[in-house]
C-alpha positions in Angstrom: 20.3 -2.7 20.3 19.7 -1.2 23.7 18.9 2.0 24.9 19.7 0.9 28.7 22.7 2.9 28.5 21.4 6.2 26.9 19.4 9.0 29.2 17.4 10.9 26.4 17.5 14.2 27.7 21.4 14.7 27.6 21.7 14.5 24.5 23.1 17.5 22.1 21.3 19.8 19.8 21.2 17.9 15.9 19.1 19.4 13.4 21.4 18.8 9.9 19.8 19.5 7.2 20.5 20.4 3.7 18.7 22.1 0.5 16.7 21.1 -2.4 17.2 23.8 -4.8 14.8 22.3 -7.1 12.5 21.8 -4.6 12.8 25.4 -2.4 11.9 26.5 -6.5 9.0 25.1 -6.8 7.7 26.1 -3.8 8.4 29.5 -3.9 6.8 29.8 -7.1 3.4 28.0 -5.4 3.9 30.6 -2.1 3.6 33.4 -4.8 0.4 32.2 -6.8 -0.6 32.2 -3.3 0.1 35.5 -2.2 0.9 39.3 -3.8 4.1 39.7 -1.8 7.7 38.1 -1.9 8.3 35.6 0.8 10.4 36.9 3.1 13.4 34.5 3.0 15.0 33.3 -0.1 16.5 29.9 -0.9 19.3 31.6 -2.8 20.6 34.3 -0.7 20.8 35.5 2.6 18.3 38.0 4.5 19.1 40.1 8.1 15.9 39.6 9.5 15.5 41.3 13.1 15.1 39.7 16.4 11.7 41.7 17.7 10.8 39.2 20.4 11.8 36.8 22.5 9.4 34.9 24.8 11.0 32.4 27.9 10.4 28.5 28.0 12.8 27.3 30.5 15.5 28.5 32.3 18.0 27.6 28.9 14.8 27.2 25.9 13.0 30.2 24.4 11.5 31.2 21.1 12.6 33.8 19.3 10.8 35.9 17.0 12.2 37.2 13.4 10.8 39.6 11.6 10.9 40.1 8.1 11.5 44.1 6.1 7.9 44.1 5.0 4.8 43.2 7.8 2.6 41.1 5.3 5.5 38.9 4.0 5.5 35.6 4.8 8.0 33.0 4.9 7.9 31.1 1.8 7.9 27.6 3.2 6.2 24.2 2.9 5.6 21.9 4.5 8.0 19.7 5.7 11.6 22.0 5.5 14.2 24.3 7.6 15.9 27.2 7.0 19.3 28.6 7.8 21.2 30.8 10.3 24.4 32.2 9.5 26.8 34.4 12.0 30.3 35.4 12.0 31.3 33.7 15.0 33.1 31.3 14.1 37.4 30.9 14.9 39.9 33.8 14.1 41.1 34.0 11.4 44.3 34.9 9.7 43.0 39.0 8.8 41.2 39.0 12.3 37.1 38.1 11.3 35.6 35.5 12.5 34.7 32.5 10.4 30.7 31.9 9.6 28.7 29.4 11.5 26.4 28.0 9.8 23.3 25.6 11.5 19.9 25.0 10.5 16.2 25.1 12.4 12.8 24.0 11.5 10.7 27.1 12.8 7.6 26.7 15.3 5.3 29.2 13.2 3.0 28.3 10.4 4.4 28.9 7.0 1.1 31.4 6.2 2.3 33.7 8.8 2.8 37.1 8.0 5.4 39.4 9.1 7.7 36.8 10.9 9.2 33.1 11.5 9.0 31.9 15.4 12.1 29.6 16.2 12.4 27.3 19.7 15.9 26.9 20.2 17.6 25.1 23.6 21.1 27.1 24.5 23.5 24.4 24.6 27.6 25.4 26.6 29.0 24.2 23.5 26.1 25.3 21.2 27.7 28.3 19.0 24.8 29.2 17.3 21.7 28.9 20.0 24.6 30.6 22.4 24.6 33.6 19.9 20.9 33.8 19.6 20.4 33.8 23.0 22.7 36.6 23.2 21.0 38.9 21.0 18.9 41.9 22.1 15.8 42.8 20.9 16.7 45.2 17.5 19.8 42.9 17.0 19.8 41.0 13.4 20.9 37.5 12.3 21.0 36.0 8.8 18.3 33.6 7.2 18.1 31.9 4.3 15.4 29.1 3.3 13.3 27.0 2.7 15.3 24.0 2.4 12.9 20.9 1.6 13.5 18.1 3.3 10.3 16.2 2.6 7.0 17.5 0.5 4.2 16.1 2.9 1.5 15.2 0.9 -2.5 15.1 2.4 -3.2 10.7 3.3 -0.3 9.7 1.7 -0.5 7.1 4.6 -2.9 5.8 7.1 -0.8 6.4 10.1 2.5 8.2 11.0 4.4 7.8 14.0 6.4 10.8 15.2 9.2 9.7 17.1 10.7 13.1 18.8 13.8 14.3 21.3 14.2 17.9 22.6 14.4 20.7 20.3 13.4 17.9 17.9 10.0 18.5 18.0 10.0 21.6 15.9 9.4 19.8 11.9 7.3 17.1 13.8 4.5 20.2 14.8 4.9 21.7 11.4 3.8 18.1 10.1 1.5 17.5 12.7 -0.1 21.3 11.9 -0.4 20.8 8.4 -2.2 17.8 9.0 -4.7 19.0 11.7 -5.3 22.6 9.3 -6.7 20.0 7.0 -10.3 18.8 7.2 -10.0 16.4 4.3 -6.5 14.6 5.5 -7.7 11.7 7.8 -4.0 10.6 7.8 -3.5 9.2 12.4 -0.9 10.5 14.2 1.0 9.6 16.6 3.9 11.3 18.8 6.5 10.1 21.3 8.3 13.1 22.5 11.7 12.6 25.0 13.3 15.1 27.8 15.1 14.9 30.2 12.5 16.6 32.8 9.0 17.8 32.8 10.2 21.2 32.7 12.3 20.6 29.2 9.3 19.7 27.4 8.6 21.9 24.4 5.4 23.7 24.2 3.5 20.7 26.3 0.4 23.1 26.7 0.6 23.3 23.0 0.8 19.8 21.9 -1.6 18.5 24.9 -4.4 20.9 23.3 -3.9 19.9 20.0 -4.3 16.7 21.3 -7.7 17.7 23.4 -9.0 19.2 20.2 -7.9 16.3 17.7 -8.5 13.1 19.9 -9.5 10.7 17.3 -6.6 12.0 15.0 -2.9 13.0 17.4 -2.3 11.4 20.5 0.9 12.3 22.3 2.9 10.3 25.0 6.1 11.4 27.0 9.0 10.5 28.6 11.3 11.6 30.7 14.8 11.3 32.1 13.7 11.1 35.5 11.1 12.9 37.9 9.6 13.1 41.5 6.0 13.8 40.2 4.1 10.6 41.7 1.0 12.1 39.4 3.5 11.7 36.7 1.6 9.8 33.7 4.4 9.5 30.9 7.2 7.3 30.8 10.4 7.6 32.5 13.7 6.5 31.7 14.9 5.2 28.1 12.9 5.0 25.2 13.0 1.3 24.0 11.1 -1.7 22.1 8.3 -1.7 24.0 7.4 2.1 24.0 7.8 2.0 20.5 5.5 -1.5 19.9 3.0 1.0 22.3 2.8 3.7 20.5 4.2 3.4 16.7 2.0 1.9 14.1 3.8 -1.2 13.0 5.4 -1.9 10.1 3.2 -1.5 7.1 3.0 0.5 2.9 0.3 2.1 5.1 2.2 3.8 7.9 5.4 6.2 8.4 7.7 6.9 11.1 9.0 10.0 11.2 12.6 10.5 13.8 13.6 13.6 14.9 16.9 14.8 17.5 20.5 14.3 17.9 23.0 11.7 16.9 22.7 9.2 19.5 19.2 9.0 19.2 19.0 8.3 15.7 22.1 5.7 15.7 19.8 4.2 18.7 17.0 4.5 17.0 17.0 4.1 13.5 20.7 4.4 12.8 22.7 7.7 11.8 21.6 10.1 9.4 24.5 9.5 6.9 27.7 11.6 5.8 28.6 14.1 7.5 28.6 16.4 5.1 25.3 15.7 3.6 22.9 16.0 6.1 20.0 15.6 4.4 21.0 11.8 3.7 19.5 8.7 5.2 21.8 6.5 5.4 21.2 2.8 6.4 18.6 1.9 8.5 18.9 1.1 11.6 18.9 0.1 15.3 15.4 -0.7 17.2 13.5 0.2 14.3 15.1 -2.2 11.8 15.1 -4.8 14.8 11.4 -4.2 14.7 10.7 -5.3 11.1 10.4 -1.6 9.5 12.1 -1.1 6.2 14.0 1.9 5.0 11.0 3.3 2.8 8.9 3.3 6.2 11.3 5.6 8.5 12.3 9.4 7.3 14.6 10.8 9.9 14.8 14.5 9.9 
């Protein structure tokens, strides 16, 4: 399958994730053992958090900080997991009220951070939740539920992890990267291929580069942009293709794992669609370039 038809920066946001109740309950008990206070969010009920800070990253992307009611609370999340957001911003119902819109996000703040969580969100013209979040003012609230476990990370579970991310699909990748780099006994080597429309659209590039510089023997990153007029640009330009994957991803092996996160067209081209629409946790069949390159389903995980 060729990616020549697709410009990576124009993929719509997609980060659908579903809850694993047993794993979430397990982690809540583990978090409780490490902390004397209740987590700031709950996997079994919606909790209103207050928007306390907005940090603009680009004209259409920002970091939103939501505060817990208890400033000493932690998220109660594990690596790798996400949370759900909910707002009554959907279609109008017969009684005049609005239907709820629910969307998943992966925080960029570490699970151990107290008092708040942070989301990096790109606002899309037709993105109901991203538009709603962009309209919020400091002091407004948004409903959250979580954690929702996706893939419990095990230190040294693989020697090599390759990551393919598009746009805001970087969030779960950073969650795993930070977990690895924070553990001096975890020798897992990570290579990240990160695609965006332009240099200005690369989320948290300075922070990612700082991680790579501080852990150059363990973490590498290669950026790809749709187009650039910068003659000094050292990353890739155009499309994610097989040569890029061969250069920057570990070879198919039981010692390696590939993570993919991005919008539906990205999944389809790189690793195959995720599966049933109503069950975003479903992995679907392996397809796309990774299948053609010899990877099997056990060596690829779709966030």
